[in-house]
mmCIF file of the N, C-alpha and C atoms, coordinates in Angstrom:
data_MODEL
# 
_entry.id   MODEL 
# 
loop_
_atom_site.group_PDB 
_atom_site.id 
_atom_site.type_symbol 
_atom_site.label_atom_id 
_atom_site.label_alt_id 
_atom_site.label_comp_id 
_atom_site.label_asym_id 
_atom_site.label_entity_id 
_atom_site.label_seq_id 
_atom_site.pdbx_PDB_ins_code 
_atom_site.Cartn_x 
_atom_site.Cartn_y 
_atom_site.Cartn_z 
_atom_site.occupancy 
_atom_site.B_iso_or_equiv 
_atom_site.pdbx_formal_charge 
_atom_site.auth_seq_id 
_atom_site.auth_comp_id 
_atom_site.auth_asym_id 
_atom_site.auth_atom_id 
_atom_site.pdbx_PDB_model_num 
ATOM 1   N N  . MET A 1 1  ? -47.294 -23.736 -10.206 1.00 0.00 ? 1  MET A N  1 
ATOM 2   C CA . MET A 1 1  ? -46.166 -23.158 -10.899 1.00 0.00 ? 1  MET A CA 1 
ATOM 3   C C  . MET A 1 1  ? -45.536 -22.094 -10.002 1.00 0.00 ? 1  MET A C  1 
ATOM 4   N N  . ASP A 1 2  ? -44.214 -22.125 -9.897  1.00 0.00 ? 2  ASP A N  1 
ATOM 5   C CA . ASP A 1 2  ? -43.482 -21.106 -9.150  1.00 0.00 ? 2  ASP A CA 1 
ATOM 6   C C  . ASP A 1 2  ? -43.029 -20.014 -10.094 1.00 0.00 ? 2  ASP A C  1 
ATOM 7   N N  . VAL A 1 3  ? -43.156 -18.793 -9.666  1.00 0.00 ? 3  VAL A N  1 
ATOM 8   C CA . VAL A 1 3  ? -42.639 -17.652 -10.416 1.00 0.00 ? 3  VAL A CA 1 
ATOM 9   C C  . VAL A 1 3  ? -41.661 -16.941 -9.500  1.00 0.00 ? 3  VAL A C  1 
ATOM 10  N N  . ARG A 1 4  ? -40.461 -16.737 -9.985  1.00 0.00 ? 4  ARG A N  1 
ATOM 11  C CA . ARG A 1 4  ? -39.447 -16.034 -9.207  1.00 0.00 ? 4  ARG A CA 1 
ATOM 12  C C  . ARG A 1 4  ? -39.174 -14.697 -9.867  1.00 0.00 ? 4  ARG A C  1 
ATOM 13  N N  . LEU A 1 5  ? -38.957 -13.689 -9.055  1.00 0.00 ? 5  LEU A N  1 
ATOM 14  C CA . LEU A 1 5  ? -38.596 -12.383 -9.558  1.00 0.00 ? 5  LEU A CA 1 
ATOM 15  C C  . LEU A 1 5  ? -37.107 -12.185 -9.317  1.00 0.00 ? 5  LEU A C  1 
ATOM 16  N N  . ARG A 1 6  ? -36.398 -11.817 -10.362 1.00 0.00 ? 6  ARG A N  1 
ATOM 17  C CA . ARG A 1 6  ? -34.950 -11.640 -10.254 1.00 0.00 ? 6  ARG A CA 1 
ATOM 18  C C  . ARG A 1 6  ? -34.631 -10.154 -10.167 1.00 0.00 ? 6  ARG A C  1 
ATOM 19  N N  . TYR A 1 7  ? -33.891 -9.816  -9.114  1.00 0.00 ? 7  TYR A N  1 
ATOM 20  C CA . TYR A 1 7  ? -33.457 -8.446  -8.892  1.00 0.00 ? 7  TYR A CA 1 
ATOM 21  C C  . TYR A 1 7  ? -31.936 -8.395  -8.885  1.00 0.00 ? 7  TYR A C  1 
ATOM 22  N N  . CYS A 1 8  ? -31.400 -7.270  -9.228  1.00 0.00 ? 8  CYS A N  1 
ATOM 23  C CA . CYS A 1 8  ? -29.961 -7.046  -9.161  1.00 0.00 ? 8  CYS A CA 1 
ATOM 24  C C  . CYS A 1 8  ? -29.716 -6.029  -8.049  1.00 0.00 ? 8  CYS A C  1 
ATOM 25  N N  . LEU A 1 9  ? -29.004 -6.456  -7.007  1.00 0.00 ? 9  LEU A N  1 
ATOM 26  C CA . LEU A 1 9  ? -28.710 -5.593  -5.871  1.00 0.00 ? 9  LEU A CA 1 
ATOM 27  C C  . LEU A 1 9  ? -27.272 -5.109  -5.944  1.00 0.00 ? 9  LEU A C  1 
ATOM 28  N N  . ASP A 1 10 ? -27.075 -3.823  -5.804  1.00 0.00 ? 10 ASP A N  1 
ATOM 29  C CA . ASP A 1 10 ? -25.731 -3.246  -5.704  1.00 0.00 ? 10 ASP A CA 1 
ATOM 30  C C  . ASP A 1 10 ? -25.639 -2.630  -4.320  1.00 0.00 ? 10 ASP A C  1 
ATOM 31  N N  . LEU A 1 11 ? -24.997 -3.357  -3.403  1.00 0.00 ? 11 LEU A N  1 
ATOM 32  C CA . LEU A 1 11 ? -24.973 -2.951  -2.003  1.00 0.00 ? 11 LEU A CA 1 
ATOM 33  C C  . LEU A 1 11 ? -23.756 -2.116  -1.630  1.00 0.00 ? 11 LEU A C  1 
ATOM 34  N N  . ARG A 1 12 ? -23.019 -1.647  -2.624  1.00 0.00 ? 12 ARG A N  1 
ATOM 35  C CA . ARG A 1 12 ? -21.905 -0.751  -2.324  1.00 0.00 ? 12 ARG A CA 1 
ATOM 36  C C  . ARG A 1 12 ? -22.464 0.539   -1.731  1.00 0.00 ? 12 ARG A C  1 
ATOM 37  N N  . PRO A 1 13 ? -21.794 1.094   -0.717  1.00 0.00 ? 13 PRO A N  1 
ATOM 38  C CA . PRO A 1 13 ? -22.325 2.305   -0.073  1.00 0.00 ? 13 PRO A CA 1 
ATOM 39  C C  . PRO A 1 13 ? -22.615 3.460   -1.038  1.00 0.00 ? 13 PRO A C  1 
ATOM 40  N N  . CYS A 1 14 ? -21.861 3.554   -2.130  1.00 0.00 ? 14 CYS A N  1 
ATOM 41  C CA . CYS A 1 14 ? -22.078 4.665   -3.053  1.00 0.00 ? 14 CYS A CA 1 
ATOM 42  C C  . CYS A 1 14 ? -23.257 4.425   -3.998  1.00 0.00 ? 14 CYS A C  1 
ATOM 43  N N  . LYS A 1 15 ? -23.771 3.200   -4.068  1.00 0.00 ? 15 LYS A N  1 
ATOM 44  C CA . LYS A 1 15 ? -24.872 2.876   -4.992  1.00 0.00 ? 15 LYS A CA 1 
ATOM 45  C C  . LYS A 1 15 ? -26.174 2.586   -4.250  1.00 0.00 ? 15 LYS A C  1 
ATOM 46  N N  . LEU A 1 16 ? -26.199 1.476   -3.493  1.00 0.00 ? 16 LEU A N  1 
ATOM 47  C CA . LEU A 1 16 ? -27.392 1.033   -2.769  1.00 0.00 ? 16 LEU A CA 1 
ATOM 48  C C  . LEU A 1 16 ? -28.638 1.041   -3.656  1.00 0.00 ? 16 LEU A C  1 
ATOM 49  N N  . THR A 1 17 ? -28.579 0.257   -4.733  1.00 0.00 ? 17 THR A N  1 
ATOM 50  C CA . THR A 1 17 ? -29.694 0.185   -5.667  1.00 0.00 ? 17 THR A CA 1 
ATOM 51  C C  . THR A 1 17 ? -30.259 -1.233  -5.733  1.00 0.00 ? 17 THR A C  1 
ATOM 52  N N  . CYS A 1 18 ? -31.499 -1.327  -6.119  1.00 0.00 ? 18 CYS A N  1 
ATOM 53  C CA . CYS A 1 18 ? -32.182 -2.598  -6.338  1.00 0.00 ? 18 CYS A CA 1 
ATOM 54  C C  . CYS A 1 18 ? -32.962 -2.455  -7.639  1.00 0.00 ? 18 CYS A C  1 
ATOM 55  N N  . ILE A 1 19 ? -32.564 -3.214  -8.657  1.00 0.00 ? 19 ILE A N  1 
ATOM 56  C CA . ILE A 1 19 ? -33.165 -3.097  -9.981  1.00 0.00 ? 19 ILE A CA 1 
ATOM 57  C C  . ILE A 1 19 ? -33.825 -4.422  -10.355 1.00 0.00 ? 19 ILE A C  1 
ATOM 58  N N  . PHE A 1 20 ? -35.075 -4.366  -10.764 1.00 0.00 ? 20 PHE A N  1 
ATOM 59  C CA . PHE A 1 20 ? -35.788 -5.556  -11.226 1.00 0.00 ? 20 PHE A CA 1 
ATOM 60  C C  . PHE A 1 20 ? -35.226 -5.965  -12.583 1.00 0.00 ? 20 PHE A C  1 
ATOM 61  N N  . GLU A 1 21 ? -34.848 -7.251  -12.720 1.00 0.00 ? 21 GLU A N  1 
ATOM 62  C CA . GLU A 1 21 ? -34.333 -7.756  -13.995 1.00 0.00 ? 21 GLU A CA 1 
ATOM 63  C C  . GLU A 1 21 ? -35.429 -8.423  -14.810 1.00 0.00 ? 21 GLU A C  1 
ATOM 64  N N  . LYS A 1 22 ? -36.039 -9.477  -14.245 1.00 0.00 ? 22 LYS A N  1 
ATOM 65  C CA . LYS A 1 22 ? -37.076 -10.187 -14.996 1.00 0.00 ? 22 LYS A CA 1 
ATOM 66  C C  . LYS A 1 22 ? -37.784 -11.188 -14.102 1.00 0.00 ? 22 LYS A C  1 
ATOM 67  N N  . ALA A 1 23 ? -38.896 -11.705 -14.583 1.00 0.00 ? 23 ALA A N  1 
ATOM 68  C CA . ALA A 1 23 ? -39.598 -12.799 -13.928 1.00 0.00 ? 23 ALA A CA 1 
ATOM 69  C C  . ALA A 1 23 ? -39.084 -14.104 -14.520 1.00 0.00 ? 23 ALA A C  1 
ATOM 70  N N  . VAL A 1 24 ? -38.772 -15.049 -13.657 1.00 0.00 ? 24 VAL A N  1 
ATOM 71  C CA . VAL A 1 24 ? -38.261 -16.349 -14.098 1.00 0.00 ? 24 VAL A CA 1 
ATOM 72  C C  . VAL A 1 24 ? -39.366 -17.371 -13.886 1.00 0.00 ? 24 VAL A C  1 
ATOM 73  N N  . ILE A 1 25 ? -39.810 -17.977 -14.976 1.00 0.00 ? 25 ILE A N  1 
ATOM 74  C CA . ILE A 1 25 ? -40.888 -18.961 -14.901 1.00 0.00 ? 25 ILE A CA 1 
ATOM 75  C C  . ILE A 1 25 ? -40.344 -20.385 -14.988 1.00 0.00 ? 25 ILE A C  1 
ATOM 76  N N  . LYS A 1 26 ? -39.371 -20.614 -15.879 1.00 0.00 ? 26 LYS A N  1 
ATOM 77  C CA . LYS A 1 26 ? -38.805 -21.958 -16.030 1.00 0.00 ? 26 LYS A CA 1 
ATOM 78  C C  . LYS A 1 26 ? -37.642 -22.147 -15.054 1.00 0.00 ? 26 LYS A C  1 
ATOM 79  N N  . GLU A 1 27 ? -37.667 -23.239 -14.317 1.00 0.00 ? 27 GLU A N  1 
ATOM 80  C CA . GLU A 1 27 ? -36.616 -23.533 -13.330 1.00 0.00 ? 27 GLU A CA 1 
ATOM 81  C C  . GLU A 1 27 ? -35.236 -23.584 -13.973 1.00 0.00 ? 27 GLU A C  1 
ATOM 82  N N  . ALA A 1 28 ? -35.137 -24.038 -15.213 1.00 0.00 ? 28 ALA A N  1 
ATOM 83  C CA . ALA A 1 28 ? -33.848 -24.136 -15.895 1.00 0.00 ? 28 ALA A CA 1 
ATOM 84  C C  . ALA A 1 28 ? -33.211 -22.766 -16.119 1.00 0.00 ? 28 ALA A C  1 
ATOM 85  N N  . ASP A 1 29 ? -34.001 -21.707 -16.127 1.00 0.00 ? 29 ASP A N  1 
ATOM 86  C CA . ASP A 1 29 ? -33.489 -20.348 -16.317 1.00 0.00 ? 29 ASP A CA 1 
ATOM 87  C C  . ASP A 1 29 ? -33.169 -19.640 -15.008 1.00 0.00 ? 29 ASP A C  1 
ATOM 88  N N  . SER A 1 30 ? -33.372 -20.301 -13.891 1.00 0.00 ? 30 SER A N  1 
ATOM 89  C CA . SER A 1 30 ? -33.186 -19.645 -12.596 1.00 0.00 ? 30 SER A CA 1 
ATOM 90  C C  . SER A 1 30 ? -31.717 -19.623 -12.191 1.00 0.00 ? 30 SER A C  1 
ATOM 91  N N  . LEU A 1 31 ? -31.387 -18.721 -11.293 1.00 0.00 ? 31 LEU A N  1 
ATOM 92  C CA . LEU A 1 31 ? -30.022 -18.660 -10.762 1.00 0.00 ? 31 LEU A CA 1 
ATOM 93  C C  . LEU A 1 31 ? -29.701 -19.889 -9.927  1.00 0.00 ? 31 LEU A C  1 
ATOM 94  N N  . ILE A 1 32 ? -30.723 -20.478 -9.321  1.00 0.00 ? 32 ILE A N  1 
ATOM 95  C CA . ILE A 1 32 ? -30.515 -21.689 -8.530  1.00 0.00 ? 32 ILE A CA 1 
ATOM 96  C C  . ILE A 1 32 ? -30.006 -22.812 -9.423  1.00 0.00 ? 32 ILE A C  1 
ATOM 97  N N  . ALA A 1 33 ? -30.558 -22.954 -10.605 1.00 0.00 ? 33 ALA A N  1 
ATOM 98  C CA . ALA A 1 33 ? -30.112 -23.987 -11.542 1.00 0.00 ? 33 ALA A CA 1 
ATOM 99  C C  . ALA A 1 33 ? -28.756 -23.638 -12.141 1.00 0.00 ? 33 ALA A C  1 
ATOM 100 N N  . ALA A 1 34 ? -28.497 -22.356 -12.356 1.00 0.00 ? 34 ALA A N  1 
ATOM 101 C CA . ALA A 1 34 ? -27.236 -21.936 -12.986 1.00 0.00 ? 34 ALA A CA 1 
ATOM 102 C C  . ALA A 1 34 ? -26.062 -21.986 -12.023 1.00 0.00 ? 34 ALA A C  1 
ATOM 103 N N  . CYS A 1 35 ? -26.304 -21.843 -10.736 1.00 0.00 ? 35 CYS A N  1 
ATOM 104 C CA . CYS A 1 35 ? -25.230 -21.750 -9.745  1.00 0.00 ? 35 CYS A CA 1 
ATOM 105 C C  . CYS A 1 35 ? -25.339 -22.888 -8.734  1.00 0.00 ? 35 CYS A C  1 
ATOM 106 N N  . LEU A 1 36 ? -25.216 -24.095 -9.210  1.00 0.00 ? 36 LEU A N  1 
ATOM 107 C CA . LEU A 1 36 ? -25.285 -25.253 -8.316  1.00 0.00 ? 36 LEU A CA 1 
ATOM 108 C C  . LEU A 1 36 ? -24.130 -25.205 -7.324  1.00 0.00 ? 36 LEU A C  1 
ATOM 109 N N  . GLY A 1 37 ? -24.394 -25.541 -6.082  1.00 0.00 ? 37 GLY A N  1 
ATOM 110 C CA . GLY A 1 37 ? -23.353 -25.560 -5.073  1.00 0.00 ? 37 GLY A CA 1 
ATOM 111 C C  . GLY A 1 37 ? -23.176 -24.238 -4.349  1.00 0.00 ? 37 GLY A C  1 
ATOM 112 N N  . GLU A 1 38 ? -23.847 -23.199 -4.780  1.00 0.00 ? 38 GLU A N  1 
ATOM 113 C CA . GLU A 1 38 ? -23.763 -21.913 -4.094  1.00 0.00 ? 38 GLU A CA 1 
ATOM 114 C C  . GLU A 1 38 ? -24.700 -21.925 -2.893  1.00 0.00 ? 38 GLU A C  1 
ATOM 115 N N  . ILE A 1 39 ? -24.412 -21.102 -1.923  1.00 0.00 ? 39 ILE A N  1 
ATOM 116 C CA . ILE A 1 39 ? -25.263 -20.999 -0.749  1.00 0.00 ? 39 ILE A CA 1 
ATOM 117 C C  . ILE A 1 39 ? -26.397 -20.038 -1.065  1.00 0.00 ? 39 ILE A C  1 
ATOM 118 N N  . ARG A 1 40 ? -27.605 -20.476 -0.846  1.00 0.00 ? 40 ARG A N  1 
ATOM 119 C CA . ARG A 1 40 ? -28.786 -19.668 -1.145  1.00 0.00 ? 40 ARG A CA 1 
ATOM 120 C C  . ARG A 1 40 ? -29.039 -18.670 -0.030  1.00 0.00 ? 40 ARG A C  1 
ATOM 121 N N  . ALA A 1 41 ? -29.837 -17.657 -0.332  1.00 0.00 ? 41 ALA A N  1 
ATOM 122 C CA . ALA A 1 41 ? -30.230 -16.664 0.664   1.00 0.00 ? 41 ALA A CA 1 
ATOM 123 C C  . ALA A 1 41 ? -31.747 -16.545 0.660   1.00 0.00 ? 41 ALA A C  1 
ATOM 124 N N  . ASP A 1 42 ? -32.287 -16.140 1.791   1.00 0.00 ? 42 ASP A N  1 
ATOM 125 C CA . ASP A 1 42 ? -33.730 -15.933 1.856   1.00 0.00 ? 42 ASP A CA 1 
ATOM 126 C C  . ASP A 1 42 ? -34.063 -14.511 1.404   1.00 0.00 ? 42 ASP A C  1 
ATOM 127 N N  . LYS A 1 43 ? -35.304 -14.105 1.554   1.00 0.00 ? 43 LYS A N  1 
ATOM 128 C CA . LYS A 1 43 ? -35.712 -12.795 1.050   1.00 0.00 ? 43 LYS A CA 1 
ATOM 129 C C  . LYS A 1 43 ? -35.061 -11.644 1.812   1.00 0.00 ? 43 LYS A C  1 
ATOM 130 N N  . TYR A 1 44 ? -34.464 -11.925 2.964   1.00 0.00 ? 44 TYR A N  1 
ATOM 131 C CA . TYR A 1 44 ? -33.754 -10.898 3.720   1.00 0.00 ? 44 TYR A CA 1 
ATOM 132 C C  . TYR A 1 44 ? -32.247 -10.950 3.465   1.00 0.00 ? 44 TYR A C  1 
ATOM 133 N N  . LEU A 1 45 ? -31.839 -11.756 2.480   1.00 0.00 ? 45 LEU A N  1 
ATOM 134 C CA . LEU A 1 45 ? -30.436 -11.956 2.095   1.00 0.00 ? 45 LEU A CA 1 
ATOM 135 C C  . LEU A 1 45 ? -29.615 -12.639 3.181   1.00 0.00 ? 45 LEU A C  1 
ATOM 136 N N  . LEU A 1 46 ? -30.281 -13.378 4.067   1.00 0.00 ? 46 LEU A N  1 
ATOM 137 C CA . LEU A 1 46 ? -29.571 -14.173 5.060   1.00 0.00 ? 46 LEU A CA 1 
ATOM 138 C C  . LEU A 1 46 ? -29.286 -15.540 4.453   1.00 0.00 ? 46 LEU A C  1 
ATOM 139 N N  . PRO A 1 47 ? -28.102 -16.091 4.708   1.00 0.00 ? 47 PRO A N  1 
ATOM 140 C CA . PRO A 1 47 ? -27.786 -17.392 4.109   1.00 0.00 ? 47 PRO A CA 1 
ATOM 141 C C  . PRO A 1 47 ? -28.699 -18.498 4.630   1.00 0.00 ? 47 PRO A C  1 
ATOM 142 N N  . VAL A 1 48 ? -29.099 -19.367 3.725   1.00 0.00 ? 48 VAL A N  1 
ATOM 143 C CA . VAL A 1 48 ? -29.901 -20.536 4.079   1.00 0.00 ? 48 VAL A CA 1 
ATOM 144 C C  . VAL A 1 48 ? -28.968 -21.731 3.987   1.00 0.00 ? 48 VAL A C  1 
ATOM 145 N N  . LEU A 1 49 ? -28.494 -22.176 5.139   1.00 0.00 ? 49 LEU A N  1 
ATOM 146 C CA . LEU A 1 49 ? -27.494 -23.238 5.181   1.00 0.00 ? 49 LEU A CA 1 
ATOM 147 C C  . LEU A 1 49 ? -28.154 -24.594 5.315   1.00 0.00 ? 49 LEU A C  1 
ATOM 148 N N  . GLN A 1 50 ? -27.593 -25.546 4.591   1.00 0.00 ? 50 GLN A N  1 
ATOM 149 C CA . GLN A 1 50 ? -28.015 -26.933 4.705   1.00 0.00 ? 50 GLN A CA 1 
ATOM 150 C C  . GLN A 1 50 ? -26.868 -27.703 5.343   1.00 0.00 ? 50 GLN A C  1 
ATOM 151 N N  . GLU A 1 51 ? -27.140 -28.894 5.796   1.00 0.00 ? 51 GLU A N  1 
ATOM 152 C CA . GLU A 1 51 ? -26.127 -29.683 6.503   1.00 0.00 ? 51 GLU A CA 1 
ATOM 153 C C  . GLU A 1 51 ? -24.867 -29.864 5.662   1.00 0.00 ? 51 GLU A C  1 
ATOM 154 N N  . ALA A 1 52 ? -25.009 -30.026 4.354   1.00 0.00 ? 52 ALA A N  1 
ATOM 155 C CA . ALA A 1 52 ? -23.844 -30.230 3.476   1.00 0.00 ? 52 ALA A CA 1 
ATOM 156 C C  . ALA A 1 52 ? -22.986 -28.975 3.339   1.00 0.00 ? 52 ALA A C  1 
ATOM 157 N N  . ASP A 1 53 ? -23.494 -27.803 3.697   1.00 0.00 ? 53 ASP A N  1 
ATOM 158 C CA . ASP A 1 53 ? -22.731 -26.558 3.568   1.00 0.00 ? 53 ASP A CA 1 
ATOM 159 C C  . ASP A 1 53 ? -21.707 -26.368 4.677   1.00 0.00 ? 53 ASP A C  1 
ATOM 160 N N  . TYR A 1 54 ? -21.911 -26.952 5.835   1.00 0.00 ? 54 TYR A N  1 
ATOM 161 C CA . TYR A 1 54 ? -21.042 -26.692 6.979   1.00 0.00 ? 54 TYR A CA 1 
ATOM 162 C C  . TYR A 1 54 ? -19.598 -27.128 6.787   1.00 0.00 ? 54 TYR A C  1 
ATOM 163 N N  . PRO A 1 55 ? -19.290 -28.326 6.251   1.00 0.00 ? 55 PRO A N  1 
ATOM 164 C CA . PRO A 1 55 ? -17.883 -28.681 6.030   1.00 0.00 ? 55 PRO A CA 1 
ATOM 165 C C  . PRO A 1 55 ? -17.177 -27.717 5.071   1.00 0.00 ? 55 PRO A C  1 
ATOM 166 N N  . ARG A 1 56 ? -17.882 -27.276 4.050   1.00 0.00 ? 56 ARG A N  1 
ATOM 167 C CA . ARG A 1 56 ? -17.293 -26.341 3.097   1.00 0.00 ? 56 ARG A CA 1 
ATOM 168 C C  . ARG A 1 56 ? -17.026 -24.999 3.761   1.00 0.00 ? 56 ARG A C  1 
ATOM 169 N N  . LEU A 1 57 ? -17.937 -24.533 4.603   1.00 0.00 ? 57 LEU A N  1 
ATOM 170 C CA . LEU A 1 57 ? -17.731 -23.274 5.308   1.00 0.00 ? 57 LEU A CA 1 
ATOM 171 C C  . LEU A 1 57 ? -16.582 -23.364 6.301   1.00 0.00 ? 57 LEU A C  1 
ATOM 172 N N  . ALA A 1 58 ? -16.410 -24.529 6.907   1.00 0.00 ? 58 ALA A N  1 
ATOM 173 C CA . ALA A 1 58 ? -15.338 -24.705 7.886   1.00 0.00 ? 58 ALA A CA 1 
ATOM 174 C C  . ALA A 1 58 ? -13.957 -24.598 7.253   1.00 0.00 ? 58 ALA A C  1 
ATOM 175 N N  . LYS A 1 59 ? -13.870 -24.993 5.964   1.00 0.00 ? 59 LYS A N  1 
ATOM 176 C CA . LYS A 1 59 ? -12.568 -24.880 5.282   1.00 0.00 ? 59 LYS A CA 1 
ATOM 177 C C  . LYS A 1 59 ? -12.256 -23.440 5.018   1.00 0.00 ? 59 LYS A C  1 
# 
């Protein structure tokens, strides 16, 4: 079973906060399931690009 921790990041220079929202246990409740087609990021907030993302980025 995968458990994901959801955080809310406010990276504006005046805020710079990281707030824990909740633990996500069911895949259907995850942001990945809710935001299909979005580019994912790794734990360092770097984009994780797949081959299908490149044509969209080029536009």
